[in-house]
C-alpha positions in Angstrom: -0.2 -0.2 -0.1 2.0 3.5 -1.2 1.6 6.2 1.8 2.4 9.7 1.8 4.1 11.6 5.0 3.6 15.3 4.6 5.8 17.4 7.3 4.7 20.5 8.3 5.9 23.3 6.5 5.9 26.8 4.3 5.0 29.1 2.4 3.6 27.8 -0.4 5.0 29.7 -3.5 5.8 29.5 -7.4 3.1 29.7 -10.2 2.0 25.9 -11.8 -0.2 24.4 -14.0 -2.6 21.7 -13.3 -3.6 18.7 -14.7 -6.6 19.3 -17.9 -9.7 19.4 -16.4 -10.9 15.7 -15.7 -15.0 15.9 -16.4 -14.3 17.5 -19.8 -11.5 15.5 -21.3 -13.9 12.5 -20.8 -16.7 14.4 -22.7 -13.8 15.6 -25.4 -12.5 11.9 -26.4 -16.3 11.0 -26.8 -17.2 13.9 -28.9 -14.3 13.4 -30.6 -14.8 9.7 -31.2 -18.1 10.2 -32.5 -17.2 13.4 -35.0 -16.7 13.3 -38.4 -13.1 13.4 -39.0 -9.6 13.8 -36.3 -9.1 16.4 -33.9 -6.3 17.1 -31.4 -7.4 17.9 -27.5 -4.3 19.8 -25.8 -4.2 19.8 -21.9 -6.1 16.8 -21.8 -5.6 15.1 -18.0 -3.0 12.6 -17.8 -4.6 10.7 -15.0 -5.9 7.1 -14.7 -9.9 7.6 -15.4 -9.2 9.7 -18.4 -6.6 7.3 -19.5 -9.0 3.9 -19.2 -12.0 6.3 -20.7 -9.4 6.3 -23.9 -8.4 2.7 -23.6 -12.3 2.0 -24.3 -12.5 3.9 -27.1 -9.3 1.9 -29.1 -11.1 -0.9 -28.0 -14.4 0.0 -29.4 -12.4 0.9 -32.7 -10.8 4.3 -32.3 -7.7 5.6 -33.6 -6.2 7.5 -31.0 -2.4 8.6 -30.6 -1.3 9.9 -27.5 1.6 12.9 -27.1 2.7 14.6 -23.7 0.4 17.1 -24.1 -1.5 16.1 -26.8 -3.9 13.4 -27.8 -5.4 13.5 -31.8 -8.8 11.3 -31.8 -9.8 10.1 -35.2 -13.5 10.2 -35.5 -15.6 7.4 -37.3 -19.0 9.3 -36.8 -22.1 8.3 -35.3 -22.0 4.9 -36.8 -18.6 3.9 -36.6 -17.9 2.3 -33.3 -17.2 -1.8 -33.6 -18.3 -4.0 -30.9 -14.9 -4.5 -28.2 -14.1 -8.3 -27.4 -13.6 -7.8 -23.8 -15.6 -6.1 -21.3 -14.3 -2.3 -20.9 -12.8 -1.9 -17.8 -13.2 1.9 -16.6 -11.1 1.6 -13.3 -12.2 4.2 -11.2 -13.7 6.7 -13.4 -17.7 6.9 -12.3 -17.8 9.7 -15.4 -16.4 7.7 -17.7 -18.2 4.5 -17.2 -21.2 6.2 -17.0 -20.8 8.3 -20.2 -19.7 5.4 -21.9 -22.9 3.6 -21.3 -24.9 6.2 -22.7 -22.8 6.6 -26.3 -22.7 2.2 -26.1 -26.7 1.8 -25.4 -27.2 3.5 -29.1 -24.1 0.8 -30.5 -26.2 -2.1 -32.4 -24.2 -4.5 -31.3 -23.3 -6.2 -27.1 -21.0 -4.4 -25.0 -19.9 -5.1 -21.1 -18.6 -1.9 -18.7 -16.5 -2.7 -15.3 -14.4 -0.7 -13.0 -12.2 -1.1 -9.5 -14.0 -2.3 -6.1 -15.3 0.8 -5.5 -16.7 1.7 -9.1 -18.7 -1.2 -8.6 -20.1 -0.3 -5.2 -21.4 2.9 -6.9 -25.1 3.4 -8.0 -25.8 3.0 -11.8 -29.7 2.5 -11.4 -30.1 6.2 -12.3 -28.7 6.0 -15.6 -29.7 2.6 -16.5 -33.3 3.6 -15.7 -33.4 6.4 -18.3 -31.5 4.5 -21.1 -33.9 1.5 -21.0 -36.4 4.1 -21.3 -34.6 5.3 -24.1 -34.9 1.4 -25.9 -31.5 0.1 -24.5 -31.3 -3.6 -23.1 -29.3 -3.5 -20.3 -28.3 -5.8 -17.5 -26.2 -5.5 -14.3 -26.1 -6.6 -10.4 -28.9 -6.2 -8.1 -31.3 -5.5 -11.7 -28.8 -2.9 -12.7 -28.6 -0.3 -9.8 -24.4 -1.8 -9.8 -21.3 -2.7 -12.3 -20.2 -4.4 -14.4 -23.5 -3.3 -16.7 -24.1 -5.3 -19.3 -25.6 -3.6 -22.6 -27.3 -4.7 -25.8 -27.4 -1.0 -27.8 -29.5 0.1 -30.9 -32.8 1.4 -31.8 -33.2 4.3 -29.5 -36.1 6.8 -28.9 -36.2 10.2 -27.5 -37.5 10.4 -24.1 -38.7 13.4 -22.0 -36.8 12.6 -18.7 -37.2 14.4 -15.3 -34.5 13.6 -13.3 -34.9 13.3 -9.6 -31.1 14.5 -8.7 -29.4 17.1 -9.9 -26.2 15.1 -11.6 -24.0 16.0 -14.5 -23.1 12.6 -15.1 -27.0 11.3 -14.9 -27.5 14.1 -17.4 -24.6 13.7 -20.0 -25.3 9.8 -20.2 -28.9 10.6 -21.4 -27.4 13.5 -24.0 -24.7 11.3 -25.4 -27.6 8.2 -26.1 -29.9 10.9 -27.5 -27.3 11.2 -30.1 -28.1 8.3 -31.3 -31.9 8.5 -30.8 -34.9 8.9 -33.0 -36.6 12.2 -32.1 -35.7 14.7 -29.9 -34.4 13.8 -26.3 -35.2 16.3 -23.0 -34.0 16.2 -20.0 -34.5 18.4 -16.7 -33.4 18.0 -13.4 -34.1 19.9 -10.1 -30.9 23.0 -9.6 -28.5 22.7 -13.2 -25.6 20.5 -13.0 -22.4 21.1 -14.5 -23.0 22.6 -18.7 -19.8 20.8 -19.8 -21.2 18.5 -22.3 -23.8 21.1 -23.4 -20.8 23.6 -24.1 -19.4 21.2 -26.2 -22.2 20.0 -28.1 -22.4 23.7 -28.8 -18.7 24.1 -29.7 -19.2 21.3 -32.1 -22.0 22.5 -33.6 -24.7 19.8 -32.2 -27.6 21.7 -31.7 -29.6 22.0 -28.7 -32.1 24.2 -26.8 -31.2 24.9 -23.3 -33.6 27.2 -20.6 -32.2 26.8 -17.4 -32.4 23.4 -16.1 -34.0 21.7 -19.4 -32.2 20.6 -22.1 -33.7 19.8 -25.6 -31.3 17.6 -28.2 -32.0 16.5 -31.6 -30.7 13.0 -32.4 -28.8 11.8 -34.7 -26.8 14.8 -36.1 -23.8 14.7 -38.3 -20.6 17.3 -36.4 -17.4 17.8 -38.2 -14.3 17.4 -35.5 -13.0 20.4 -34.3 -9.6 21.0 -31.9 -10.5 21.1 -28.0 -8.5 23.0 -25.5 -9.1 20.9 -22.0 -8.4 23.8 -19.3 -6.9 22.9 -15.9 -9.3 21.6 -13.4 -10.5 23.7 -10.6 -11.0 21.0 -8.4 -7.4 20.3 -8.8 -6.4 23.4 -8.3 -8.7 23.9 -5.4 -6.0 21.9 -3.5 -3.4 24.6 -4.0 -5.7 27.4 -3.6 -6.4 26.7 -0.2 -3.2 25.7 0.9 -1.7 28.9 0.2 -4.8 30.1 2.2 -3.6 28.5 5.1 -0.1 28.2 5.4 1.5 31.6 6.6 3.4 34.0 3.9 2.2 31.9 0.9 1.8 32.9 -2.5 0.3 31.1 -5.5 -0.2 31.0 -9.2 -2.1 28.7 -10.9 -2.3 29.4 -14.9 -5.2 28.2 -17.4 -7.8 27.1 -14.9 -11.5 26.1 -16.3 -13.9 29.0 -14.7 -17.1 27.3 -15.7 -19.9 28.7 -13.3 -20.9 25.6 -12.7 -18.0 24.7 -11.3 -16.9 27.8 -9.2 -18.8 27.3 -6.1 -15.7 26.9 -4.4 -14.3 30.2 -5.4 -17.5 32.0 -4.0 -17.6 30.1 -0.8 -13.7 30.5 -0.3 -14.0 34.1 -1.2 -17.5 34.7 1.5 -14.7 33.0 3.9 -12.6 35.6 3.8 -10.0 34.0 1.3 -7.8 36.2 -1.0 -8.0 34.7 -4.4 -8.0 36.6 -7.5 -8.6 35.7 -11.3 -6.8 37.7 -13.8 -6.7 37.1 -17.8 -10.4 35.6 -17.8 -11.0 34.7 -21.5 -13.2 31.7 -23.0 -11.3 28.4 -25.2 -13.3 26.0 -26.9 -17.0 27.3 -25.6 -15.4 27.0 -21.5 -14.7 30.2 -19.4 -11.1 30.1 -18.5 -8.2 32.6 -16.3 -5.6 32.5 -14.0 -5.7 32.3 -10.5 -3.5 33.8 -7.5 -4.0 33.0 -4.3 -2.7 34.3 -1.0 -3.1 34.0 2.5 -6.2 35.0 4.2 -7.9 34.6 7.5 -10.5 32.3 6.9 -14.1 32.3 8.7 -17.1 29.8 9.3 -19.6 30.0 6.7 -23.3 28.0 6.4 -24.0 25.9 3.1 -27.2 25.0 2.0 -28.3 22.3 -1.0 -29.0 24.6 -4.0 -24.9 25.4 -3.5 -24.0 22.3 -3.2 -24.1 20.8 -6.8 -21.5 23.6 -7.8 -18.7 22.0 -5.1 -19.4 18.8 -5.0 -15.7 17.9 -5.7 -14.4 20.6 -3.9 -16.0 19.2 -0.8 -13.1 17.3 0.7 -10.8 20.4 0.6 -13.8 22.6 1.8 -13.7 20.2 4.9 -9.9 21.2 5.3 -10.8 25.1 5.0 -13.6 25.2 7.6 -11.6 23.0 9.7 -8.8 26.1 10.0 -11.7 28.2 10.0 -12.7 30.4 12.8 -16.0 29.7 14.0 -18.9 27.4 12.7 -19.8 25.7 9.4 -22.3 24.1 8.7 -23.7 22.2 5.8 -26.9 20.7 4.7 -28.5 18.9 1.4 -25.1 17.3 0.6 -26.3 13.5 0.6 -25.1 12.9 -3.2 -21.5 13.3 -1.2 -22.4 10.0 0.5 -22.1 8.2 -3.3 -18.9 9.5 -4.3 -15.5 7.5 -4.9 -16.2 7.0 -1.1 -18.9 8.6 1.3 -17.3 11.8 1.5 -19.6 12.9 4.9 -18.4 10.2 6.5 -14.6 9.7 5.2 -14.2 13.7 5.4 -15.7 13.6 9.5 -13.9 10.6 10.1 -10.4 11.8 9.4 -10.3 15.5 10.7 -11.8 13.2 13.8 -8.3 11.8 14.1 -6.7 15.2 13.0 -8.5 16.9 16.3 -11.1 18.7 14.5 -14.5 18.9 16.6 -16.9 18.0 13.5 -20.5 16.3 13.8 -21.6 14.0 10.9 -25.2 14.5 9.8 -27.7 12.9 7.3 -27.3 15.5 4.9 -24.2 16.8 6.0 -22.0 18.5 8.5 -21.2 20.4 11.8 -18.0 21.7 12.3 -16.6 23.8 15.0 -13.1 25.8 12.9 -9.7 27.0 14.4 -8.8 23.7 15.1 -5.4 23.1 15.6 -4.4 20.2 13.6 -2.5 17.4 15.3 -0.2 14.9 13.3 -0.9 11.6 13.1 -2.1 8.5 10.3 -4.9 9.2 8.0 -6.7 7.1 5.8 -7.9 7.9 2.2 -10.3 5.2 2.2 -9.1 5.3 -1.8 -10.2 8.5 -2.5 -8.3 10.5 -4.7 -9.7 13.8 -3.0 -9.6 12.8 0.3 -5.9 11.8 0.0 -5.2 15.3 -1.5 -7.5 17.4 1.2 -5.6 15.3 4.1 -1.5 16.4 2.4 -2.7 19.9 2.7 -4.1 19.8 5.9 -1.3 17.8 7.4 0.7 21.3 6.7 -1.0 23.0 9.2 -0.2 20.5 11.8 2.0 20.5 14.5 3.6 17.1 13.3 4.1 14.5 10.4 0.9 12.9 9.1 1.4 10.0 7.3 -1.6 9.5 4.6 -2.3 5.9 4.2 -3.4 4.7 0.7 -2.7 7.0 -1.4 -1.7 5.3 -4.9 -5.5 6.3 -5.8 -4.2 9.9 -6.5 -3.1 8.7 -9.7 -6.4 8.2 -10.7 -6.9 12.7 -11.4 -3.6 13.9 -10.3 -0.4 11.9 -10.6 2.6 15.0 -9.9 0.8 16.2 -7.1 3.5 15.7 -4.8 5.7 16.9 -6.7 3.5 19.8 -7.5 3.6 20.6 -4.3 7.0 19.9 -3.2 8.2 22.6 -6.3 6.2 25.3 -4.2 8.1 24.3 -0.9 11.2 24.2 -2.2 10.7 27.6 -4.6 9.8 29.2 -0.9 12.8 28.0 0.7 
């Protein structure tokens, strides 16, 4: 089992680029594979999750050429995929599996999607149900609630679907399936989730109508491949933004970060808590807003987060917990039940590990109550196989009174293989 030991030190100083946005990379690979012609994807995420999606496309007959910072995809159009000879292993990538399920639901062949132990425990009924309504035959464990999923696709029809939860993965699975469906696919959700799929489809010229939380897609479009630039992942940047905020005398600049309004909840909340984070050089690339971020040390105060704000910071929850732990005053989170079905039950996991580090936190059914201003104690923590938990604990450990060892940190490679190297670089530059 891999481990990571963090010794309290600082400040954090320097400039870095974080990995390409994981969510956008998955979508860029899939959308390019289904386009007519070839496209170069720049700045893609090289984490294991996205590489598993890339390998799945290769097994579906797509020619992919991988360079250090770019991927070239030769799209075959909507009808160009071929039946894989073995199951497609998505590793730990919930996004990869769920979006691939949408694509494979529209294919006139048989396929199987699987993943690691963690992914095989995550809920799949939420995508299986609408895909079955569209006409796909899908089998899986517990009636299709759990992977592996066996899919016999083809002959889909557009549906009107009201999702019971706000989820970009559910929406995107249905929209990717909608590309292959006869007629229109209409999707609505309680609160607007991330719109990376909608932005990418529009950038590629795929006809969409968007009205708040409702999206309408006309099926069976033909669209040409276009080069795509993937911005840096704000979820990855958040670890260093919070680190620079908490560690005295720090200043960190992170270039080329995606600033999609559906993703910037963590910036809004950190600002509300008193963080000193500035956006420099805002611009747009491939349909996504982008900018550079500069964070300096600042004192934080507790905050109250309700359900409406949770979707905009769903992936940043572990590092937000660390910010709250070191803020002055009480932080209360409600309406965050969706966090219980991520790579781990992130509410329970973060409550357990912060308690280990001497943070007074009370878990609730849909969130937590945390008394801030804690003095972090060094010790031994568990990542529970969750990459974001592992990295959040590493940042917390920088402020501790003694070294902290985090167990089972191999999971960090799923999204941010260079995390520890980047952290050491910022610390080295400062001395």
